[in-house]
mmCIF file of the C-alpha atoms, coordinates in Angstrom:
data_MODEL
# 
_entry.id   MODEL 
# 
loop_
_atom_site.group_PDB 
_atom_site.id 
_atom_site.type_symbol 
_atom_site.label_atom_id 
_atom_site.label_alt_id 
_atom_site.label_comp_id 
_atom_site.label_asym_id 
_atom_site.label_entity_id 
_atom_site.label_seq_id 
_atom_site.pdbx_PDB_ins_code 
_atom_site.Cartn_x 
_atom_site.Cartn_y 
_atom_site.Cartn_z 
_atom_site.occupancy 
_atom_site.B_iso_or_equiv 
_atom_site.pdbx_formal_charge 
_atom_site.auth_seq_id 
_atom_site.auth_comp_id 
_atom_site.auth_asym_id 
_atom_site.auth_atom_id 
_atom_site.pdbx_PDB_model_num 
ATOM 1   C CA . MET A 1 1   ? -34.256 24.541  18.704  1.00 0.00 ? 1   MET A CA 1 
ATOM 2   C CA . SER A 1 2   ? -34.904 26.619  15.710  1.00 0.00 ? 2   SER A CA 1 
ATOM 3   C CA . GLY A 1 3   ? -33.140 27.771  12.573  1.00 0.00 ? 3   GLY A CA 1 
ATOM 4   C CA . ILE A 1 4   ? -29.373 27.505  12.780  1.00 0.00 ? 4   ILE A CA 1 
ATOM 5   C CA . GLU A 1 5   ? -29.395 25.540  16.048  1.00 0.00 ? 5   GLU A CA 1 
ATOM 6   C CA . VAL A 1 6   ? -30.813 22.548  14.173  1.00 0.00 ? 6   VAL A CA 1 
ATOM 7   C CA . LEU A 1 7   ? -27.935 22.609  11.689  1.00 0.00 ? 7   LEU A CA 1 
ATOM 8   C CA . ILE A 1 8   ? -25.171 22.430  14.309  1.00 0.00 ? 8   ILE A CA 1 
ATOM 9   C CA . PRO A 1 9   ? -25.520 18.706  15.187  1.00 0.00 ? 9   PRO A CA 1 
ATOM 10  C CA . ILE A 1 10  ? -26.166 17.793  11.568  1.00 0.00 ? 10  ILE A CA 1 
ATOM 11  C CA . LEU A 1 11  ? -23.040 19.598  10.379  1.00 0.00 ? 11  LEU A CA 1 
ATOM 12  C CA . ALA A 1 12  ? -20.990 18.168  13.239  1.00 0.00 ? 12  ALA A CA 1 
ATOM 13  C CA . VAL A 1 13  ? -21.923 14.583  12.369  1.00 0.00 ? 13  VAL A CA 1 
ATOM 14  C CA . ALA A 1 14  ? -21.486 15.189  8.635   1.00 0.00 ? 14  ALA A CA 1 
ATOM 15  C CA . GLY A 1 15  ? -18.108 16.842  9.223   1.00 0.00 ? 15  GLY A CA 1 
ATOM 16  C CA . PHE A 1 16  ? -16.930 13.976  11.433  1.00 0.00 ? 16  PHE A CA 1 
ATOM 17  C CA . TRP A 1 17  ? -17.831 11.288  8.901   1.00 0.00 ? 17  TRP A CA 1 
ATOM 18  C CA . GLY A 1 18  ? -16.557 13.408  6.033   1.00 0.00 ? 18  GLY A CA 1 
ATOM 19  C CA . ALA A 1 19  ? -13.174 13.718  7.725   1.00 0.00 ? 19  ALA A CA 1 
ATOM 20  C CA . ILE A 1 20  ? -12.982 9.958   8.303   1.00 0.00 ? 20  ILE A CA 1 
ATOM 21  C CA . ILE A 1 21  ? -13.902 9.188   4.689   1.00 0.00 ? 21  ILE A CA 1 
ATOM 22  C CA . LEU A 1 22  ? -11.369 11.740  3.416   1.00 0.00 ? 22  LEU A CA 1 
ATOM 23  C CA . PHE A 1 23  ? -8.627  10.260  5.612   1.00 0.00 ? 23  PHE A CA 1 
ATOM 24  C CA . VAL A 1 24  ? -9.299  6.705   4.414   1.00 0.00 ? 24  VAL A CA 1 
ATOM 25  C CA . TYR A 1 25  ? -9.418  7.837   0.770   1.00 0.00 ? 25  TYR A CA 1 
ATOM 26  C CA . MET A 1 26  ? -6.143  9.754   1.056   1.00 0.00 ? 26  MET A CA 1 
ATOM 27  C CA . PHE A 1 27  ? -4.447  6.843   2.824   1.00 0.00 ? 27  PHE A CA 1 
ATOM 28  C CA . PHE A 1 28  ? -5.326  4.291   0.169   1.00 0.00 ? 28  PHE A CA 1 
ATOM 29  C CA . SER A 1 29  ? -4.792  6.577   -2.834  1.00 0.00 ? 29  SER A CA 1 
ATOM 30  C CA . SER A 1 30  ? -1.331  7.645   -1.644  1.00 0.00 ? 30  SER A CA 1 
ATOM 31  C CA . ARG A 1 31  ? -0.383  4.039   -0.924  1.00 0.00 ? 31  ARG A CA 1 
ATOM 32  C CA . HIS A 1 32  ? -1.491  3.079   -4.434  1.00 0.00 ? 32  HIS A CA 1 
ATOM 33  C CA . ARG A 1 33  ? 0.540   5.919   -5.965  1.00 0.00 ? 33  ARG A CA 1 
ATOM 34  C CA . GLU A 1 34  ? 3.662   4.868   -4.033  1.00 0.00 ? 34  GLU A CA 1 
ATOM 35  C CA . ARG A 1 35  ? 3.352   1.281   -5.186  1.00 0.00 ? 35  ARG A CA 1 
ATOM 36  C CA . MET A 1 36  ? 2.761   2.320   -8.788  1.00 0.00 ? 36  MET A CA 1 
ATOM 37  C CA . ALA A 1 37  ? 5.890   4.484   -8.645  1.00 0.00 ? 37  ALA A CA 1 
ATOM 38  C CA . LEU A 1 38  ? 7.892   1.506   -7.391  1.00 0.00 ? 38  LEU A CA 1 
ATOM 39  C CA . ILE A 1 39  ? 6.563   -0.654  -10.211 1.00 0.00 ? 39  ILE A CA 1 
ATOM 40  C CA . ASN A 1 40  ? 7.371   2.006   -12.822 1.00 0.00 ? 40  ASN A CA 1 
ATOM 41  C CA . ASN A 1 41  ? 10.936  2.302   -11.531 1.00 0.00 ? 41  ASN A CA 1 
ATOM 42  C CA . ARG A 1 42  ? 11.329  -1.496  -11.353 1.00 0.00 ? 42  ARG A CA 1 
ATOM 43  C CA . LEU A 1 43  ? 12.126  -1.419  -7.638  1.00 0.00 ? 43  LEU A CA 1 
ATOM 44  C CA . ASP A 1 44  ? 11.396  -4.053  -5.039  1.00 0.00 ? 44  ASP A CA 1 
ATOM 45  C CA . ALA A 1 45  ? 8.492   -3.464  -2.668  1.00 0.00 ? 45  ALA A CA 1 
ATOM 46  C CA . LYS A 1 46  ? 10.265  -4.741  0.456   1.00 0.00 ? 46  LYS A CA 1 
ATOM 47  C CA . ILE A 1 47  ? 9.439   -1.511  2.254   1.00 0.00 ? 47  ILE A CA 1 
ATOM 48  C CA . PHE A 1 48  ? 5.825   -2.688  2.482   1.00 0.00 ? 48  PHE A CA 1 
ATOM 49  C CA . SER A 1 49  ? 6.648   -6.066  4.015   1.00 0.00 ? 49  SER A CA 1 
ATOM 50  C CA . LYS A 1 50  ? 5.400   -6.869  7.498   1.00 0.00 ? 50  LYS A CA 1 
ATOM 51  C CA . GLU A 1 51  ? 8.594   -8.444  8.837   1.00 0.00 ? 51  GLU A CA 1 
ATOM 52  C CA . SER A 1 52  ? 8.890   -5.941  11.657  1.00 0.00 ? 52  SER A CA 1 
ATOM 53  C CA . ASP A 1 53  ? 5.537   -6.899  13.230  1.00 0.00 ? 53  ASP A CA 1 
ATOM 54  C CA . ARG A 1 54  ? 7.277   -9.227  15.666  1.00 0.00 ? 54  ARG A CA 1 
ATOM 55  C CA . GLU A 1 55  ? 9.655   -6.527  16.814  1.00 0.00 ? 55  GLU A CA 1 
ATOM 56  C CA . ASN A 1 56  ? 6.839   -4.007  17.111  1.00 0.00 ? 56  ASN A CA 1 
ATOM 57  C CA . SER A 1 57  ? 4.828   -6.448  19.234  1.00 0.00 ? 57  SER A CA 1 
ATOM 58  C CA . LEU A 1 58  ? 7.862   -7.048  21.414  1.00 0.00 ? 58  LEU A CA 1 
ATOM 59  C CA . LYS A 1 59  ? 8.361   -3.307  21.856  1.00 0.00 ? 59  LYS A CA 1 
ATOM 60  C CA . VAL A 1 60  ? 4.722   -2.748  22.829  1.00 0.00 ? 60  VAL A CA 1 
ATOM 61  C CA . GLY A 1 61  ? 4.873   -5.698  25.222  1.00 0.00 ? 61  GLY A CA 1 
ATOM 62  C CA . ILE A 1 62  ? 8.035   -4.493  26.947  1.00 0.00 ? 62  ILE A CA 1 
ATOM 63  C CA . VAL A 1 63  ? 6.673   -0.961  27.324  1.00 0.00 ? 63  VAL A CA 1 
ATOM 64  C CA . ALA A 1 64  ? 3.333   -2.269  28.654  1.00 0.00 ? 64  ALA A CA 1 
ATOM 65  C CA . ILE A 1 65  ? 5.046   -4.504  31.213  1.00 0.00 ? 65  ILE A CA 1 
ATOM 66  C CA . MET A 1 66  ? 7.322   -1.695  32.345  1.00 0.00 ? 66  MET A CA 1 
ATOM 67  C CA . ALA A 1 67  ? 4.374   0.719   32.557  1.00 0.00 ? 67  ALA A CA 1 
ATOM 68  C CA . GLY A 1 68  ? 2.524   -1.850  34.666  1.00 0.00 ? 68  GLY A CA 1 
ATOM 69  C CA . ILE A 1 69  ? 5.507   -2.153  36.994  1.00 0.00 ? 69  ILE A CA 1 
ATOM 70  C CA . GLY A 1 70  ? 5.588   1.651   37.104  1.00 0.00 ? 70  GLY A CA 1 
ATOM 71  C CA . VAL A 1 71  ? 1.903   1.777   38.109  1.00 0.00 ? 71  VAL A CA 1 
ATOM 72  C CA . PHE A 1 72  ? 2.542   -0.720  40.892  1.00 0.00 ? 72  PHE A CA 1 
ATOM 73  C CA . ILE A 1 73  ? 5.552   1.177   42.224  1.00 0.00 ? 73  ILE A CA 1 
ATOM 74  C CA . ALA A 1 74  ? 3.639   4.466   41.936  1.00 0.00 ? 74  ALA A CA 1 
ATOM 75  C CA . TYR A 1 75  ? 0.824   2.911   43.967  1.00 0.00 ? 75  TYR A CA 1 
ATOM 76  C CA . LEU A 1 76  ? 3.314   1.931   46.655  1.00 0.00 ? 76  LEU A CA 1 
ATOM 77  C CA . LEU A 1 77  ? 4.804   5.434   46.631  1.00 0.00 ? 77  LEU A CA 1 
ATOM 78  C CA . ASP A 1 78  ? 1.322   6.946   46.810  1.00 0.00 ? 78  ASP A CA 1 
ATOM 79  C CA . LYS A 1 79  ? 0.512   4.855   49.862  1.00 0.00 ? 79  LYS A CA 1 
ATOM 80  C CA . SER A 1 80  ? 3.812   5.836   51.489  1.00 0.00 ? 80  SER A CA 1 
ATOM 81  C CA . GLY A 1 81  ? 2.974   9.534   51.361  1.00 0.00 ? 81  GLY A CA 1 
ATOM 82  C CA . LEU A 1 82  ? 4.197   10.889  48.011  1.00 0.00 ? 82  LEU A CA 1 
ATOM 83  C CA . PRO A 1 83  ? 1.452   12.882  46.239  1.00 0.00 ? 83  PRO A CA 1 
ATOM 84  C CA . GLY A 1 84  ? -0.418  10.597  43.838  1.00 0.00 ? 84  GLY A CA 1 
ATOM 85  C CA . VAL A 1 85  ? -0.201  12.744  40.719  1.00 0.00 ? 85  VAL A CA 1 
ATOM 86  C CA . VAL A 1 86  ? 3.558   13.129  41.044  1.00 0.00 ? 86  VAL A CA 1 
ATOM 87  C CA . ALA A 1 87  ? 4.084   9.460   41.798  1.00 0.00 ? 87  ALA A CA 1 
ATOM 88  C CA . TYR A 1 88  ? 1.984   8.081   38.952  1.00 0.00 ? 88  TYR A CA 1 
ATOM 89  C CA . PHE A 1 89  ? 3.137   10.377  36.148  1.00 0.00 ? 89  PHE A CA 1 
ATOM 90  C CA . THR A 1 90  ? 6.833   10.301  36.913  1.00 0.00 ? 90  THR A CA 1 
ATOM 91  C CA . VAL A 1 91  ? 7.179   6.617   37.668  1.00 0.00 ? 91  VAL A CA 1 
ATOM 92  C CA . ILE A 1 92  ? 5.093   5.490   34.679  1.00 0.00 ? 92  ILE A CA 1 
ATOM 93  C CA . LEU A 1 93  ? 7.083   7.716   32.320  1.00 0.00 ? 93  LEU A CA 1 
ATOM 94  C CA . ILE A 1 94  ? 10.413  6.617   33.791  1.00 0.00 ? 94  ILE A CA 1 
ATOM 95  C CA . PHE A 1 95  ? 9.617   2.919   33.552  1.00 0.00 ? 95  PHE A CA 1 
ATOM 96  C CA . SER A 1 96  ? 8.148   3.234   30.036  1.00 0.00 ? 96  SER A CA 1 
ATOM 97  C CA . GLY A 1 97  ? 11.316  5.035   28.944  1.00 0.00 ? 97  GLY A CA 1 
ATOM 98  C CA . VAL A 1 98  ? 13.458  2.329   30.520  1.00 0.00 ? 98  VAL A CA 1 
ATOM 99  C CA . GLY A 1 99  ? 11.428  -0.237  28.575  1.00 0.00 ? 99  GLY A CA 1 
ATOM 100 C CA . LEU A 1 100 ? 12.053  1.596   25.281  1.00 0.00 ? 100 LEU A CA 1 
ATOM 101 C CA . VAL A 1 101 ? 15.768  1.921   25.985  1.00 0.00 ? 101 VAL A CA 1 
ATOM 102 C CA . GLY A 1 102 ? 15.930  -1.766  26.898  1.00 0.00 ? 102 GLY A CA 1 
ATOM 103 C CA . PHE A 1 103 ? 14.171  -2.665  23.649  1.00 0.00 ? 103 PHE A CA 1 
ATOM 104 C CA . TYR A 1 104 ? 16.661  -0.534  21.692  1.00 0.00 ? 104 TYR A CA 1 
ATOM 105 C CA . TYR A 1 105 ? 19.629  -2.401  23.170  1.00 0.00 ? 105 TYR A CA 1 
ATOM 106 C CA . LEU A 1 106 ? 17.886  -5.753  22.633  1.00 0.00 ? 106 LEU A CA 1 
ATOM 107 C CA . VAL A 1 107 ? 17.367  -5.038  18.924  1.00 0.00 ? 107 VAL A CA 1 
ATOM 108 C CA . LYS A 1 108 ? 20.889  -3.617  18.619  1.00 0.00 ? 108 LYS A CA 1 
ATOM 109 C CA . GLY A 1 109 ? 22.285  -6.850  20.091  1.00 0.00 ? 109 GLY A CA 1 
ATOM 110 C CA . ARG A 1 110 ? 20.240  -8.938  17.657  1.00 0.00 ? 110 ARG A CA 1 
ATOM 111 C CA . GLU A 1 111 ? 21.551  -6.924  14.717  1.00 0.00 ? 111 GLU A CA 1 
ATOM 112 C CA . LYS A 1 112 ? 25.134  -7.455  15.860  1.00 0.00 ? 112 LYS A CA 1 
ATOM 113 C CA . GLU A 1 113 ? 24.506  -11.208 16.121  1.00 0.00 ? 113 GLU A CA 1 
ATOM 114 C CA . LYS A 1 114 ? 23.119  -11.258 12.570  1.00 0.00 ? 114 LYS A CA 1 
ATOM 115 C CA . GLU A 1 115 ? 26.173  -9.342  11.310  1.00 0.00 ? 115 GLU A CA 1 
ATOM 116 C CA . ARG A 1 116 ? 28.508  -11.842 13.014  1.00 0.00 ? 116 ARG A CA 1 
ATOM 117 C CA . GLU A 1 117 ? 26.623  -14.760 11.466  1.00 0.00 ? 117 GLU A CA 1 
ATOM 118 C CA . LEU A 1 118 ? 26.899  -13.175 8.016   1.00 0.00 ? 118 LEU A CA 1 
ATOM 119 C CA . GLU A 1 119 ? 30.622  -12.597 8.492   1.00 0.00 ? 119 GLU A CA 1 
ATOM 120 C CA . GLU A 1 120 ? 31.112  -16.241 9.524   1.00 0.00 ? 120 GLU A CA 1 
ATOM 121 C CA . ILE A 1 121 ? 29.209  -17.443 6.474   1.00 0.00 ? 121 ILE A CA 1 
ATOM 122 C CA . GLU A 1 122 ? 31.282  -15.247 4.132   1.00 0.00 ? 122 GLU A CA 1 
ATOM 123 C CA . VAL A 1 123 ? 34.589  -16.515 5.566   1.00 0.00 ? 123 VAL A CA 1 
# 
């Protein structure tokens, strides 16, 4: 290696770490600016609360379980003669989508229950 060939790995590593540092800096500086704008306008910072972590964990869990069921069914289809690539991709995507749709209706049902409870309290 001579001349410019030596610079290629050095620039690649420096560029990689530079991009990571720039991303982290931009993330935290923009978050700080958003919060300062909320404070200046005397608004509540509820948008930054972590109340939805439980629902996000539930969503990831449902999708992971459904994807696992999809892998199992795809394995059975692969052993029965369906080409493996077709079986795995289609069944995993179908079951993951079913999991997301199921999560949507679960959350929608919870919201309706909360609305009913609020209406009963107001009456």
